[in-house]
C-alpha positions in Angstrom: -131.4 21.5 2.6 -128.8 23.2 4.8 -126.6 23.9 1.8 -129.5 25.3 -0.1 -130.5 27.6 2.7 -126.9 28.7 3.2 -126.7 29.6 -0.5 -129.9 31.6 -0.3 -128.6 33.5 2.7 -125.4 34.4 0.9 -127.1 35.4 -2.3 -127.0 39.2 -2.9 -130.7 39.4 -3.6 -132.3 36.5 -1.7 -130.2 37.2 1.4 -131.2 40.9 1.5 -134.6 39.9 2.9 -133.9 36.4 4.2 -137.1 35.9 6.0 -139.1 36.6 2.9 -136.9 34.2 1.0 -137.4 31.5 3.7 -141.2 32.0 3.3 -140.9 31.6 -0.5 -138.7 28.6 0.0 -141.1 26.9 2.4 -144.1 27.8 0.3 -142.6 26.5 -2.9 -141.4 23.2 -1.5 -144.7 22.6 0.4 -146.8 23.5 -2.5 -144.9 21.5 -5.0 -145.2 18.4 -2.8 -148.9 18.8 -2.1 -149.7 19.7 -5.7 -147.4 17.9 -8.0 -148.3 20.1 -11.0 -146.4 23.0 -12.7 -146.6 26.3 -10.9 -146.6 29.7 -12.6 -144.3 31.8 -10.5 -143.0 35.4 -10.7 -139.6 35.8 -12.2 -138.1 39.3 -11.4 -140.6 42.1 -11.8 -140.8 41.6 -15.6 -141.6 38.0 -16.3 -142.8 34.7 -15.0 -141.7 31.0 -15.4 -143.6 27.8 -15.3 -141.9 25.8 -12.6 -142.1 22.0 -12.2 -141.3 20.0 -9.1 -137.6 19.1 -9.2 -136.7 21.8 -11.7 -133.7 23.3 -9.9 -133.0 26.0 -12.5 -136.5 27.5 -12.5 -137.1 27.2 -8.8 -133.7 28.9 -8.2 -134.8 31.9 -10.3 -138.0 32.2 -8.3 -136.1 32.1 -5.0 -133.1 34.2 -5.9 -134.6 36.6 -8.6 -131.3 36.3 -10.5 -129.7 32.9 -9.6 -126.5 33.9 -11.5 -126.4 37.3 -10.0 -123.4 39.0 -11.5 -123.8 37.4 -15.0 -127.5 38.1 -15.3 -127.2 41.6 -14.0 -124.4 42.3 -16.4 -126.4 41.0 -19.4 -129.4 43.2 -18.3 -127.2 46.3 -17.9 -125.0 45.6 -21.0 -127.6 44.9 -23.7 -130.0 47.4 -25.4 -133.2 46.9 -27.3 -131.2 47.2 -30.6 -129.0 44.2 -29.7 -129.2 40.5 -30.4 -128.4 38.0 -27.6 -127.5 34.4 -28.5 -128.3 31.9 -25.7 -126.5 28.6 -26.2 -127.8 26.0 -23.8 -130.9 28.1 -23.1 -132.6 25.4 -21.0 -136.1 26.7 -20.0 -135.2 30.3 -21.1 -134.1 32.0 -17.9 -131.6 34.3 -19.6 -133.5 34.9 -22.9 -136.8 35.6 -21.2 -135.3 37.9 -18.6 -133.4 39.9 -21.3 -136.3 40.1 -23.8 -138.7 41.1 -21.1 -136.5 43.7 -19.3 -134.3 45.0 -22.1 -136.6 44.4 -25.1 -133.8 42.9 -27.2 -134.1 40.0 -29.6 -132.7 36.6 -28.5 -131.8 33.4 -30.2 -132.4 30.6 -27.7 -130.7 27.3 -28.6 -131.8 24.1 -26.7 -131.3 20.5 -28.0 -133.3 18.5 -25.4 -136.8 17.9 -26.6 -138.6 18.1 -23.3 -136.6 21.1 -22.1 -137.2 22.8 -25.5 -141.0 22.3 -25.0 -140.7 24.0 -21.6 -138.7 26.8 -23.2 -141.3 27.4 -25.9 -144.1 27.3 -23.2 -142.3 30.0 -21.1 -141.8 32.2 -24.1 -145.5 32.0 -24.9 -146.6 32.6 -21.3 -144.6 35.9 -21.4 -145.8 36.7 -24.9 -142.3 37.1 -26.2 -142.6 35.1 -29.4 -141.8 38.3 -31.5 -138.5 38.7 -29.6 -137.2 35.2 -28.9 -136.4 32.8 -31.7 -136.2 29.3 -30.1 -134.4 26.5 -32.0 -133.9 22.9 -31.2 -130.3 21.7 -31.9 -127.0 21.5 -30.1 -124.3 24.0 -31.0 -121.2 22.1 -32.0 -117.9 22.3 -34.0 -119.6 21.0 -37.2 -122.8 19.5 -38.4 -123.2 16.0 -36.9 -125.2 13.7 -34.7 -124.5 13.9 -30.9 -125.4 11.9 -27.8 -127.1 13.7 -25.0 -128.4 12.8 -21.5 -132.2 12.9 -21.3 -133.3 13.4 -17.7 -130.7 15.4 -15.9 -132.6 18.7 -16.1 -130.3 21.7 -16.3 -127.3 19.4 -16.0 -128.0 17.5 -19.3 -124.7 16.9 -21.2 -123.7 16.4 -24.8 -121.1 13.8 -25.7 -119.2 13.7 -28.9 -117.3 10.4 -28.8 -117.9 8.5 -32.1 -117.0 5.1 -33.7 -115.2 5.1 -37.0 -118.6 4.7 -38.7 -119.7 8.0 -37.1 -122.1 6.4 -34.6 -122.0 7.7 -31.1 -119.9 5.9 -28.4 -121.8 5.5 -25.1 -119.4 6.3 -22.3 -119.3 4.0 -19.3 -120.8 6.8 -17.2 -123.9 6.9 -19.4 -124.6 3.2 -20.0 -127.3 3.1 -17.4 -128.5 6.6 -18.2 -131.3 7.4 -20.6 -129.8 9.2 -23.6 -131.1 10.7 -26.8 -129.5 11.7 -30.2 -129.5 15.3 -31.1 -128.4 17.3 -34.2 -125.3 19.4 -33.9 -124.9 22.6 -35.8 -122.0 25.1 -35.9 -122.8 28.6 -34.9 -120.9 29.9 -37.9 -123.3 28.1 -40.2 -126.3 29.9 -38.9 -127.7 32.5 -41.2 -128.0 35.3 -38.6 -129.3 38.6 -39.8 -126.9 40.4 -37.5 -124.0 39.7 -35.1 -125.0 39.2 -31.5 -123.6 41.8 -29.0 -123.5 39.1 -26.3 -123.1 35.4 -26.5 -123.9 33.1 -23.5 -122.6 29.5 -23.6 -123.7 27.0 -20.9 -123.4 23.5 -22.2 -122.1 21.4 -19.3 -118.6 20.6 -20.6 -119.2 21.0 -24.4 -118.0 24.6 -24.5 -114.8 23.9 -26.4 -116.6 22.3 -29.3 -119.1 25.1 -29.4 -116.3 27.7 -29.7 -114.6 25.5 -32.4 -117.7 26.0 -34.5 -117.8 29.8 -33.8 -114.4 30.9 -35.1 -115.8 33.5 -37.5 -118.3 34.8 -34.8 -115.5 35.2 -32.2 -113.4 37.1 -34.7 -116.2 39.5 -35.5 -115.7 42.8 -33.6 -119.5 43.3 -33.4 -119.5 40.5 -30.8 -118.6 42.5 -27.8 -119.1 40.2 -24.8 -119.4 36.6 -23.7 -120.6 34.7 -20.7 -119.3 31.2 -20.5 -119.4 28.5 -17.9 -116.0 27.9 -16.3 -115.5 24.2 -16.5 -112.7 23.4 -14.1 -113.8 19.9 -13.2 -116.0 17.1 -14.4 -117.1 16.6 -18.0 -115.1 18.9 -20.3 -112.5 19.9 -17.6 -109.6 19.1 -19.9 -110.7 22.0 -22.2 -110.8 24.6 -19.4 -107.4 26.2 -20.4 -107.9 25.9 -24.1 -111.3 27.6 -23.8 -109.8 30.6 -22.0 -106.9 30.8 -24.5 -109.3 30.6 -27.5 -111.4 33.4 -26.1 -108.4 35.6 -25.2 -106.8 35.0 -28.6 -110.0 36.3 -30.2 -109.4 39.6 -28.4 -111.5 39.2 -25.2 -110.4 39.4 -21.6 -112.1 38.3 -18.4 -113.8 41.0 -16.2 -115.4 41.2 -12.8 -118.7 43.0 -12.5 -120.3 44.7 -9.4 -123.9 45.2 -10.4 -124.7 47.6 -7.5 -121.9 49.9 -8.5 -122.2 49.3 -12.2 -118.4 48.7 -12.0 -116.4 46.6 -14.5 -112.7 45.9 -14.1 -110.3 43.2 -15.3 -110.7 40.0 -13.3 -108.0 38.5 -11.1 -107.5 35.0 -9.7 -109.5 35.8 -6.6 -112.6 36.7 -8.7 -112.9 33.2 -10.3 -115.6 31.3 -8.5 -115.7 28.2 -10.8 -119.2 29.1 -12.1 -119.2 31.5 -15.1 -116.7 34.0 -16.6 -117.7 37.3 -18.2 -115.5 38.4 -21.1 -115.5 41.7 -22.9 -113.6 43.0 -25.9 -113.5 46.7 -25.1 -113.6 47.7 -21.4 -114.4 51.3 -22.0 -117.3 50.6 -24.3 -118.7 48.0 -21.9 -118.5 50.4 -19.0 -120.4 53.0 -21.0 -123.1 50.4 -21.8 -123.7 49.3 -18.2 -123.6 52.9 -16.9 -126.4 53.9 -19.3 -128.8 51.1 -18.5 -132.0 51.7 -16.5 -132.4 50.1 -13.1 -133.5 46.5 -12.8 -136.1 45.7 -10.1 -135.9 42.2 -8.6 -137.7 41.1 -5.4 -137.6 44.5 -3.9 -134.0 45.2 -4.9 -132.9 47.9 -7.3 -129.9 46.9 -9.3 
């Protein structure tokens, strides 16, 4: 609990009115324990999420407004209503719902886990965003194939791609006591998209390299202007951290640091890397023009 409260105190939005955040924190945890049922909670000033007890991802959005502050603010400021956003590893839809509700853009939300996918669809319907968000149940991969995925790890669910010679999945030692499911893998390049996304977000808990391997044509398309991708420096998939950055840079992107309050983008340096997510853009001048022209985002009393 101490670590959670410290993170909230240090968060740019939650920490701005810390006493209000503490009240929300106490109210959520008390209410979720007394009434162990899903709660419909406000998510920014533009949307709402159905939050279950133990759902770290959804409760964090409620408490922080934007749990991934820089990345979510960048996406809101960067995209326009004419753009397509592709959300790989959409989970319950925090990114897709935020962007469809605030920006008015279309989103393709990809989530392989059946239970989480049902929650994603429910959140889309609650916000009446069915016309803007296309939710699909599969795992983005390097090629069409069957994959193994953890079942009950919430927003930390992971996909594994080890296979026997006959093509069946190998269950790693770390997962032999864990409930797993089999999911369908599809390459992003094989999707019949009507247009190229302006922004691609990939958060797949260590499977990023395989996702990028199935998106070579997409990465090479100049209409894809920006990426947000998890920086896997340890744990599952850590061996691919350097190849991931090299793959993205070879496609013409470079990492940037974003200050949402100042609407300021600049090339990132080593001190900017937090081990969470990395924002990449293809054209810094164009990206700066986009974020400068965006309307203000109102979140928990903060104007961003």
